C-alpha positions in Angstrom: 7.6 -2.0 -6.3 6.8 0.7 -3.9 7.7 4.3 -4.6 10.1 4.4 -1.7 12.2 1.7 -3.5 12.9 3.8 -6.5 16.5 5.1 -6.9 17.2 8.7 -6.0 20.1 10.7 -4.5 17.9 12.2 -1.8 17.5 9.2 0.6 14.2 7.6 -0.7 12.3 7.0 -3.9 10.0 9.8 -4.9 7.4 10.8 -7.6 10.0 12.4 -9.8 12.1 11.6 -12.8 13.1 8.1 -11.6 9.4 7.1 -11.3 8.8 8.2 -14.9 11.9 6.2 -16.0 10.4 3.2 -14.3 7.1 3.7 -16.1 9.0 3.9 -19.4 10.7 0.6 -18.4 7.4 -1.0 -17.7 6.0 0.1 -21.1 9.1 -1.2 -22.9 8.8 -4.5 -21.0 5.2 -5.0 -22.3 3.7 -4.5 -18.9 0.2 -3.1 -18.2 0.2 -2.4 -14.4 2.4 -1.1 -11.6 1.4 -2.2 -8.1 2.5 -0.1 -5.2 2.0 -0.1 -1.4 -0.2 2.3 0.4 0.8 6.0 -0.1 -0.1 7.2 3.4 2.1 9.2 5.7 4.1 6.6 7.7 4.4 6.8 11.4 6.6 5.0 13.9 7.9 1.7 12.5 7.8 3.2 8.9 5.1 0.8 7.7 2.9 2.1 4.9 0.1 0.0 6.6 0.2 2.2 9.7 -0.4 5.8 8.6 -1.4 9.1 10.2 -4.2 9.4 7.7 -6.2 7.4 5.1 -6.1 10.5 2.9 -2.8 12.3 3.6 0.1 11.3 1.3 3.6 10.5 2.5 5.6 13.8 2.5 8.8 11.7 1.9 7.6 10.9 -1.6 7.5 14.5 -2.7 10.2 15.0 -5.3 12.7 17.8 -4.3 14.1 18.3 -7.8 10.6 19.1 -9.1 10.2 21.6 -6.3 13.5 23.2 -7.3 12.3 23.4 -11.0 9.2 25.3 -9.8 11.3 27.8 -7.8 10.1 26.5 -4.5 13.6 25.3 -3.5 17.1 26.3 -4.2 19.3 23.3 -5.1 21.8 24.0 -2.4 19.0 23.8 0.2 18.7 20.1 -0.2 21.6 18.9 -2.3 24.2 19.6 0.4 22.3 17.7 3.2 23.3 14.2 4.3 20.7 11.7 2.9 22.3 8.4 4.1 25.4 6.3 3.3 23.7 3.3 1.7 21.8 4.2 -1.6 20.1 0.8 -1.4 18.5 1.3 2.0 16.2 4.0 3.4 17.4 5.6 6.6 14.0 6.8 8.0 15.5 8.4 11.1 17.9 10.6 9.0 15.1 11.2 6.5 12.8 12.6 9.3 15.5 15.0 10.4 16.4 16.2 7.0 13.3 16.2 4.9 10.9 18.3 6.9 13.1 21.4 7.2 13.4 21.3 3.4 9.7 21.0 2.9 9.1 23.9 5.3 11.2 26.1 3.1 9.2 24.9 0.0 5.8 25.4 1.7 6.7 28.9 2.8 7.4 29.9 -0.8 4.3 28.0 -1.9 2.1 30.2 0.2 3.6 33.3 -1.4 3.8 32.1 -5.0 0.8 29.7 -5.5 -1.6 30.8 -2.7 -4.7 30.7 -5.0 -4.0 27.2 -6.2 -3.4 26.0 -2.6 -6.6 27.7 -1.5 -8.6 25.9 -4.2 -7.0 22.5 -3.2 -7.9 23.2 0.5 -11.6 23.9 -0.5 -11.8 20.7 -2.6 -10.4 18.5 0.2 -11.7 20.3 3.3 -13.7 17.2 4.4 -10.5 15.5 5.4 -7.8 18.1 5.1 -8.9 20.3 8.0 -8.9 17.5 10.5 -5.6 16.1 9.2 -3.7 19.4 9.3 -5.0 20.2 12.8 -4.1 16.7 14.0 -0.6 17.0 12.7 -0.1 20.4 14.1 -1.3 19.2 17.5 1.1 16.2 17.3 4.0 18.6 16.8 2.8 20.8 19.7 2.7 17.7 22.0 6.1 16.3 21.0 4.6 13.8 18.5 3.1 11.6 21.2 0.0 9.5 20.3 -3.2 11.6 20.5 -4.6 9.4 23.2 -1.9 11.0 25.5 -3.0 14.6 24.7 -4.8 16.8 27.2 -8.4 15.7 27.6 -9.9 18.8 25.9 -7.9 18.2 22.7 -8.0 14.4 22.9 -11.8 14.5 23.1 -12.1 17.3 20.6 -13.8 19.9 22.8 -15.0 22.7 20.4 -13.4 25.6 22.3 -10.1 23.8 22.6 -10.0 23.0 18.9 -10.9 26.6 17.9 -8.1 27.9 20.2 -5.7 25.4 18.6 -6.6 26.5 15.1 -5.7 30.1 16.0 -2.5 29.3 17.9 -1.2 26.8 15.4 -2.4 28.5 12.2 1.1 28.6 10.7 1.8 24.9 11.4 -1.7 24.0 10.0 -0.9 25.9 6.8 2.4 23.9 6.5 0.6 20.5 6.6 -2.0 21.7 4.1 0.9 22.8 1.8 2.6 19.5 2.1 -0.6 17.7 1.0 -1.1 20.0 -1.9 2.5 19.3 -3.1 2.0 15.6 -2.6 -1.3 15.2 -4.4 -0.3 17.5 -7.2 2.9 15.5 -7.9 1.0 12.2 -7.6 -1.7 13.3 -10.1 1.1 14.2 -12.6 2.8 10.9 -12.2 -0.4 8.9 -12.5 -1.3 10.8 -15.6 2.1 10.1 -17.1 1.7 6.3 -16.3 -1.8 6.2 -17.7 -0.6 8.0 -20.8 2.0 5.2 -21.3 -0.7 2.5 -20.9 0.2 1.6 -17.3 -2.5 1.3 -14.7 -1.7 1.9 -11.1 -2.7 -0.8 -8.6 -3.1 0.7 -5.1 -3.4 -1.0 -1.8 -6.0 -0.3 0.9 -5.3 -1.5 4.4 -8.5 -2.7 6.0 -7.6 -1.1 9.3 -6.3 2.4 10.2 -3.7 3.2 12.8 -4.8 4.0 16.3 -2.6 7.1 16.2 -4.3 8.7 13.2 -6.5 11.6 12.2 -9.1 9.0 11.1 -9.7 7.7 14.6 -9.2 11.1 16.4 -11.7 12.9 14.1 -14.2 10.1 13.9 -14.1 8.1 17.2 -17.7 7.1 16.8 -16.8 4.8 13.9 -14.5 2.7 16.1 -14.8 0.5 19.2 -13.5 3.0 21.7 -14.4 3.8 25.3 -15.5 7.3 26.6 -11.9 8.3 27.0 -11.1 7.5 23.3 -9.2 4.3 24.0 -9.9 1.0 22.2 -11.9 -1.6 23.9 -10.7 -4.3 21.4 -8.0 -4.3 18.8 -7.2 -6.2 15.6 -4.9 -9.1 15.0 -4.7 -12.8 13.9 -5.1 -15.9 16.0 -2.2 -18.3 16.8 -1.4 -20.7 14.0 1.4 -23.1 12.9 3.7 -20.2 12.3 3.0 -17.9 15.2 2.2 -19.5 18.6 1.0 -16.2 20.1 -0.8 -15.0 17.0 -0.3 -11.5 15.6 -1.3 -8.5 17.7 -1.7 -5.6 15.3 -3.2 -3.2 17.8 -5.4 -1.3 15.3 -8.8 -0.2 16.7 -11.7 -2.2 15.4 -14.6 -0.7 13.5 -18.0 -0.1 15.0 -19.7 -2.0 12.2 -23.2 -1.6 13.8 -22.8 2.2 13.7 -21.4 2.1 10.2 -24.2 0.0 8.9 -26.8 2.4 10.3 -25.1 5.2 8.4 -25.0 3.3 5.2 -21.2 2.7 5.5 -20.6 6.4 4.7 -17.2 6.6 6.3 -16.0 3.6 4.2 -17.6 4.8 1.0 -15.8 8.1 1.3 -12.6 6.3 1.9 -12.9 4.0 -1.1 -14.1 6.8 -3.4 -11.0 8.7 -2.5 -8.7 5.7 -3.2 -10.1 5.5 -6.7 -9.1 9.1 -7.3 -5.6 7.9 -6.7 -5.6 4.5 -8.3 -7.0 2.6 -11.3 -7.2 -0.7 -9.5 -7.5 -1.3 -5.7 -6.3 -4.3 -3.7 -8.3 -4.5 -0.5 -6.1 -5.9 2.3 -7.3 -8.6 4.7 -10.5 -9.3 2.8 -11.5 -12.0 5.2 -12.0 -9.4 7.9 -15.2 -8.3 6.1 -16.6 -11.7 6.7 -15.4 -12.2 10.3 -12.7 -10.3 12.2 -10.5 -11.3 15.1 -11.0 -9.1 18.2 -8.4 -9.0 21.0 -9.2 -7.3 24.3 -7.3 -4.1 24.7 -4.2 -4.4 26.9 -3.5 -8.1 26.0 0.2 -8.8 25.3 -0.5 -11.5 22.7 -3.3 -12.5 20.4 -4.1 -15.7 22.2 -7.2 -14.5 24.0 -9.0 -13.0 21.0 -12.2 -14.2 19.5 -13.9 -14.1 16.1 -16.7 -11.6 15.5 -19.1 -11.3 12.5 -18.2 -8.6 9.9 -20.5 -6.7 7.6 -20.4 -9.3 4.8 -21.8 -9.0 1.3 -24.1 -6.1 2.3 -21.0 -3.9 2.6 -19.7 -4.6 -0.9 -23.2 -4.2 -2.3 -23.3 -0.7 -0.8 -19.9 0.0 -2.4 -21.1 -1.1 -5.8 -24.4 0.8 -5.5 -22.5 4.0 -4.6 -19.4 3.8 -6.8 -20.5 1.4 -9.5 -18.4 -1.6 -10.6 -14.8 -1.0 -9.8 -11.6 -2.9 -10.4 -10.9 -4.5 -7.0 -8.6 -7.3 -6.0 -9.4 -9.2 -2.8 -6.4 -10.1 -0.6 -7.9 -13.4 0.4 -4.7 -15.0 1.9 -4.5 -16.8 5.3 -7.1 -19.1 6.9 -10.2 -19.1 4.7 -13.5 -20.5 6.0 -16.3 -21.6 3.6 -18.1 -18.3 4.3 -15.1 -16.3 3.3 -14.8 -18.2 0.0 -18.5 -17.7 -0.6 -18.1 -13.9 0.1 -15.4 -13.8 -2.5 -17.6 -15.6 -5.1 -20.6 -13.3 -4.3 -18.5 -10.1 -4.8 -17.1 -11.4 -8.0 -13.6 -10.0 -7.1 -10.5 -11.9 -8.2 -8.6 -13.4 -5.3 -4.8 -13.8 -4.9 -2.6 -16.8 -5.5 1.0 -16.8 -4.1 3.4 -19.3 -5.7 5.6 -19.5 -2.6 2.7 -20.8 -0.6 2.2 -23.8 -3.0 5.1 -26.0 -2.1 4.8 -26.8 1.6 6.1 -30.4 1.7 3.4 -31.2 4.3 0.6 -30.4 1.9 -0.2 -31.7 -1.5 -2.9 -30.5 -3.8 -2.6 -26.9 -2.7 -4.9 -24.5 -4.6 -1.8 -22.2 -4.9 -0.3 -24.6 -7.4 -0.6 -23.0 -10.9 -2.5 -26.0 -12.5 -5.3 -25.3 -10.0 -5.8 -21.6 -10.8 -9.1 -20.3 -12.1 -8.8 -17.6 -14.8 -10.3 -15.0 -12.5 -7.5 -14.5 -10.1 -4.2 -12.6 -9.7 -1.0 -14.6 -9.2 2.1 -13.3 -7.3 5.3 -15.3 -6.9 5.5 -13.5 -3.5 4.3 -10.3 -1.9 6.0 -7.5 0.1 5.6 -9.8 3.2 7.5 -12.7 1.6 11.2 -13.3 0.9 12.5 -12.8 -2.6 12.4 -15.9 -4.8 16.2 -16.4 -4.5 16.0 -15.9 -0.7 13.1 -18.2 -0.4 14.8 -21.0 -2.3 17.9 -20.7 -0.1 15.9 -20.7 3.2 12.9 -22.9 2.6 12.9 -26.4 4.1 14.8 -28.9 1.9 11.8 -30.9 0.9 9.8 -27.7 0.1 12.6 -26.3 -2.1 13.0 -29.7 -3.8 9.3 -29.9 -4.6 9.4 -26.4 -6.1 12.3 -27.3 -8.3 10.6 -30.4 -9.5 7.2 -28.9 -10.1 8.5 -25.7 -11.7 11.4 -27.3 -13.5 13.8 -24.7 -12.0 17.4 -24.6 -12.9 20.1 -22.8 -10.9 22.0 -21.9 -14.1 19.1 -19.8 -15.4 18.2 -18.5 -12.0 15.3 -19.9 -9.9 13.6 -16.5 -10.2 13.1 -16.7 -13.9 11.7 -20.2 -13.7 9.2 -19.3 -11.0 8.1 -16.1 -12.7 7.6 -18.0 -16.0 5.3 -20.4 -14.2 3.2 -17.5 -13.0 3.1 -16.0 -16.5 2.2 -19.4 -18.0 -0.7 -19.9 -15.6 -4.4 -19.2 -16.4 -4.5 -16.2 -14.0 -5.7 -13.1 -15.7 -3.1 -10.9 -14.1 0.4 -11.8 -12.9 2.4 -9.5 -10.6 6.1 -9.8 -10.0 8.3 -8.1 -7.4 11.1 -5.9 -8.9 13.5 -7.7 -6.6 12.7 -10.9 -8.4 13.1 -9.5 -11.8 16.6 -8.5 -10.7 17.3 -11.9 -9.1 18.1 -10.5 -5.7 18.4 -12.4 -2.4 17.0 -12.0 1.1 18.9 -8.7 1.6 16.3 -7.1 -0.7 13.3 -8.4 1.2 10.8 -5.6 1.9 9.1 -6.8 5.1 9.2 -9.6 7.6 5.9 -9.6 9.4 5.8 -9.4 13.2 9.3 -7.9 13.3 10.5 -4.4 14.1 13.4 -2.7 12.4 15.0 -3.3 9.0 11.7 -3.3 7.2 10.4 -1.2 4.3 14.0 -0.1 3.6 15.0 -1.8 0.3 15.8 0.4 -2.6 16.4 -0.5 -6.2 20.0 -0.1 -7.3 20.5 2.8 -9.7 20.7 1.7 -13.4 18.4 -1.4 -12.9 15.8 -0.4 -15.5 17.9 -1.5 -18.4 16.8 -1.9 -22.0 18.2 -5.5 -21.9 16.0 -6.4 -19.0 13.0 -4.7 -20.6 13.6 -6.7 -23.9 13.8 -10.0 -22.0 10.6 -9.2 -20.1 8.8 -8.2 -23.2 9.9 -11.4 -24.9 8.4 -13.4 -22.0 5.1 -11.5 -22.3 4.9 -12.2 -26.0 5.5 -16.0 -25.4 2.8 -16.2 -22.8 0.4 -13.8 -24.7 0.4 -11.2 -21.9 1.3 -8.2 -24.0 -1.3 -5.5 -23.8 -1.6 -5.3 -27.5 -2.2 -9.1 -27.7 -4.9 -8.8 -25.1 -6.5 -5.9 -27.1 -6.5 -8.0 -30.3 -8.1 -10.9 -28.4 -10.9 -8.7 -27.0 -11.5 -7.2 -30.5 -11.8 -10.7 -32.0 -14.2 -11.7 -29.3 -16.3 -8.6 -29.9 -16.4 -9.3 -33.6 -17.4 -12.9 -33.0 -20.2 -11.8 -30.7 -21.4 -9.3 -33.3 -21.5 -12.0 -36.0 
């Protein structure tokens, strides 16, 4: 469950009290991990996978009540604003209009009250914060259009133009630095609370960055761009049985040759920063490191793309050499070639299994069926890109749904969601991750995202009062039955250590 989906009176889930209540619920339910979506500042379309920065956190997630407790806001400055009529959906347009004026009030007081702490933060993060804050200030100056539409001297980062902008936009730059200070401080506090309760945070790292981002603007040499700063090729997926035109994502592609020559420094810095935020990291679109799909810039579909060779194992060896062995999950979904499978084996990362993919009536013997799982994998009933279990069972082809009912022994009386989740917990997979929507037995109205569509995505919010002691007890009982309680796993590890010692 992403942070945006937490209950709150202020239009969107935040890093405040409701997040801590959810952590308490997870602990009571015998859980060990909380997986979230990327934390970056969302842009047009509201997708957490299209962010203005790989480093800058989403200002919407800053908890306003905490700011009031610190004296950075007066309650009436935010409590009397309209935050949306539907408490179970995020209204991003309204949120944009209402949230930033409130944050500007808080940041103005922050500069006066906590200037020294803010200055220390800025020094610690200057390697990305300076470019980010200037980028956001320039975006505001130019009516929030994409940086590739800015005047040439700013688009191509002429030194004199940037220096002039730093002076002219000093107040706006300070605001964006203040926003990031507030975000990262609140996140550090929430993560410490979760870790103190025995809950690890699983983060999500998109392989690509948005074209309209500080990452691309500040480091154009790392991407496949022309002399004007425009992409020569962009990312996507080829046509398949589900999408005749393929998927045109539009992200600029990496200049892997340049990155390799620099020892993958840009990437190493990015991953190192992610591990400051998270305990475990899911790397999105893992197959793109073996080979990536390149579509000529300007194409309207993904039909005319072609496969290009990625950095392969050398990249992950560089990550391990620099950062040591880290807890990484490989998102290895989609069309997998033998070379992708070999790369997964060579890295030693666990891959993903998605139960909803197992029951296509046209295919038997799918390796997504639980009896085929190796221990070293992570099982999901579905991801943020899938329907909920209840929604999937209602909309899947008749033969597919029938096969799932037969294989999983699902009963409508208990709820299909409990039967499917139980099969995941009973599998050999070393980690099982459920969607909160499925724990609540919700239908398609609670779906988080429908890929290749615009509008109505990323909006679902958990109904207030969902984290009940009754649900936590039932969840904990299931964990005990399937020996997934954290304390059971610790006992198992202790016994194994003792056996080895003998």
